[in-house]
C-alpha positions, 0 to 999 in steps of 0.5 A: 766111748771116753773122751778120755780114751778117744785122746789115747788113740795114736793119730795115723796117717790122714787117708782117702776115706776110699783106702779105709774101706778097702784097709776095713773090708781087707779088699786086697788081692788076697785075704788078709784082714778080717774075722775067723771063727775056729771049730769049737765057736772062738773068733779072730780078727786077722790084720796081715801077720796079727790075730787078735783074740775077739773075746766076747759075741758082745765083743764082736758085736760093739765093735763093729767086727760082724760087718768084717768077711769073715772065714770059718779056719781051723788052729794049725791055719793060725799058728804062724801069725803073732798074737797080740792082745784080745778085744774086749767090748768097750767101756759104756759109761752109765749114771743116773740123773 
């Protein structure tokens, strides 16, 4: 990613490494964060009461979301969640010398 893109992201609170890993893996008492797959093959990232569609398989792998817990679900189970912006593959900067 470009430095311009990275600088646009807001800086959050400082947290311990263990807390960051716990949040990344969704390791709470109840399953709150991870990837869900629908029977039609559509993938969503779930975090709390929010879902974001993962547009392509490359977006899933390039953002390393394939390392998160994954569950199969139905569209009905996602009906009560707020839908956020879709997750697309990160930009790739290519240039020739």
